[in-house]
C-alpha positions, 0 to 999 in steps of 0.5 A, spaced: 505 531 577 504 539 577 503 541 569 508 546 570 514 542 574 520 541 570 521 535 565 526 530 569 533 530 566 537 523 565 542 527 571 537 526 576 535 519 574 543 517 575 543 521 582 536 517 584 539 511 582 546 512 585 550 511 579 554 515 574 551 519 568 554 514 563 551 508 566 544 511 566 545 512 559 547 506 558 541 502 561 536 506 558 539 506 551 540 499 552 547 498 550 553 496 552 554 491 559 550 493 566 548 488 571 541 486 573 541 489 579 544 496 576 538 495 571 533 495 576 535 501 580 536 506 574 529 503 571 525 504 578 529 511 579 526 513 571 519 511 574 519 514 580 521 520 577 517 519 571 523 520 566 521 520 559 527 520 554 528 525 549 526 522 542 529 527 538 536 528 542 536 519 542 535 519 535 541 524 533 546 520 537 543 514 534 542 516 527 535 513 527 529 516 530 525 509 529 519 513 525 517 511 518 514 514 513 508 511 509 505 515 503 499 512 499 494 515 494 487 513 497 486 512 505 479 510 504 480 504 499 480 497 503 486 495 500 490 501 502 487 501 509 488 494 509 495 495 507 497 500 512 494 496 518 500 491 515 505 495 516 503 498 523 502 492 526 509 489 523 512 496 525 509 496 532 512 489 534 519 492 532 519 499 536 517 503 530 512 508 529 509 510 522 507 517 520 502 516 514 500 521 509 495 520 504 496 524 497 489 523 493 494 522 487 496 529 488 503 530 486 504 536 489 502 534 496 506 528 495 512 532 494 510 536 500 509 530 504 516 527 501 520 534 504 516 533 511 518 526 512 525 527 510 526 533 515 523 529 520 529 525 519 525 518 518 529 512 518 525 510 511 519 511 507 514 506 503 510 509 498 506 508 492 509 514 488 506 519 483 509 518 476 510 526 476 515 525 482 519 520 480 526 525 480 524 527 487 525 519 489 531 518 485 534 524 489 532 521 496 535 514 494 541 517 492 541 521 498 541 515 502 534 515 504 532 507 505 525 506 501 521 501 498 516 502 492 509 499 492 505 498 486 511 501 482 517 500 477 521 506 476 526 505 471 534 506 474 531 507 481 535 502 485 531 500 491 526 494 493 519 494 489 513 490 491 508 488 486 502 484 485 501 479 479 496 485 476 497 481 469 496 474 471 490 476 475 487 480 470 488 475 465 485 469 470 479 474 471 478 474 463 479 467 462 474 465 466 469 470 463 471 467 456 470 460 460 463 462 461 461 463 454 462 471 454 465 474 448 463 481 449 467 483 455 468 490 457 474 493 461 474 499 466 481 500 466 485 504 470 490 509 469 496 507 463 500 512 468 501 507 473 504 500 472 498 497 475 494 500 469 498 497 464 499 491 466 491 489 468 490 492 460 495 487 458 493 481 462 486 482 459 489 483 451 493 477 453 487 472 455 483 474 449 488 473 444 490 466 448 483 464 447 482 467 440 477 472 442 477 478 437 479 484 441 474 490 440 477 496 442 470 500 443 470 495 449 476 498 453 474 504 457 478 508 462 476 510 469 483 512 471 482 509 478 477 515 479 469 514 481 467 519 476 470 517 470 469 510 471 461 511 472 462 515 465 466 509 462 461 504 464 455 508 462 459 508 455 460 501 455 453 499 456 450 505 451 454 501 446 449 499 440 452 491 442 453 492 449 458 488 453 455 481 456 460 482 462 465 487 465 472 487 468 473 493 472 480 494 475 480 497 482 475 497 488 473 504 487 471 504 480 467 497 482 463 502 486 462 507 480 460 501 475 455 498 480 452 505 481 451 506 474 448 499 473 443 500 478 441 507 476 440 504 469 436 498 472 441 493 469 441 487 473 447 482 475 448 477 473 441 476 469 443 482 464 451 483 465 456 479 469 461 483 473 468 481 476 472 486 481 479 487 481 480 488 489 476 484 494 474 488 500 469 485 505 463 488 502 464 484 495 462 478 499 455 480 502 453 485 496 447 482 493 449 478 489 456 477 492 461 479 487 466 475 484 473 478 485 480 478 484 483 478 491 490 481 493 494 480 499 495 487 501 495 485 509 501 481 507 504 486 502 504 491 508 507 486 512 513 485 507 514 492 505 516 493 513 520 487 513 524 489 507 525 497 509 527 495 515 533 491 512 534 496 508 535 501 514 539 496 518 543 494 512 543 499 507 545 496 500 545 489 503 544 484 497 537 482 501 534 489 499 538 492 494 534 493 486 530 487 488 522 486 486 517 481 489 511 479 485 505 476 488 500 472 486 493 474 486 487 469 487 480 469 483 474 468 488 468 466 485 462 468 487 455 470 484 455 476 479 457 472 473 452 467 469 454 462 464 452 463 457 452 456 455 446 452 454 
C-alpha cells in the first residue's frame, strides 16, 4: 500500500462486505447480535482493505480508551521493573495498554504526568505517589478517575491501596540478627515522608523492644532511599567509636550504596559486619557473599494492582475495590551475609 494512500474508512469496509454501516460497526466493535457469516465477511473486508479502527474515536463512543497509566518513582530499581512487568502482563491479557511514567521522586514531574494522563483520558492510574501530590490525587479521585495506590496510605483518600508488610519484614530481619547474637544493629532507614520508611523503622524498633535490646539512636541513620545519602549514612555507622556488628538496609538502592561504602572501607561481609537487605533482586543471590534479604512479591503486586484497577473501572465505587487496603507478606531469604556471634 502506498504511504500516501487515504486511510480506509468503516464505510468502505461495509460496502466491501456488502453490509450496512451499522452492521460493520457492530461486528468490529464486538457488540450486539450478528451471525458468524456476517462477522466473517466484515473481518475479511477489513483485512483486505487494511482497515484500522480509530482508537480515539472508539474511546469517545465507549467512554474508555483501554489505556492505563503507571507512575513509579525509580525505573532502574529491580522491584519497580518487576512490578511494572506484572502490571503489563496482566493488562495485555485483557487488551489494555500501559503508559509508564518514571518520576524520579520529583513531585513536579509527577504532577505533569498526572495532568498528561488525565488529558489522555486513560481509564485509570496506578501510582506510588509523592507526599507533595496527595491533594492532586484527591482531586482526581473526586473527579471519578479510578486509581490504585502502591506503597502509600493517604488519609481520607477512598481508593484501593496495595502495600507490603513493611513492619513485619523489618521486624523479622531484625529479630533474625538478634537471634544470631547481634545487639548493635545499624539501620539505614528510608524516608519518613513515606509509609514504607515509617513502617520499616517501626518494625526495627519493635523487634529490639520485643527482645529487650536497648535502642541506641546513634545506630539509626537515614538514607532516604537515595544512593548518596545511604553511602554517607553507612559511613557514619562504621565510623562510630563502637560500630555496629550488623546492618539492616531498607531498600535495594541503599543496599548498593552500603556495599560500596563497605568495600571502599575494606570491611568484609560477614566476617567484620553482617548485612540484611530489604528487597531481593536477582543479583543478591550471586553477589559474593550472597545476601540475606527480605523478599517482596513485586510481580504479584503488579498483577493484583491491575486486577484491582480493572474492577474499579468496570464497577466504579463497587464493594470489591472502594477504600480497601491489601497488605502482602514478605519473606526472609537466608543466605551468606550474616554470621553468628554465639560461641
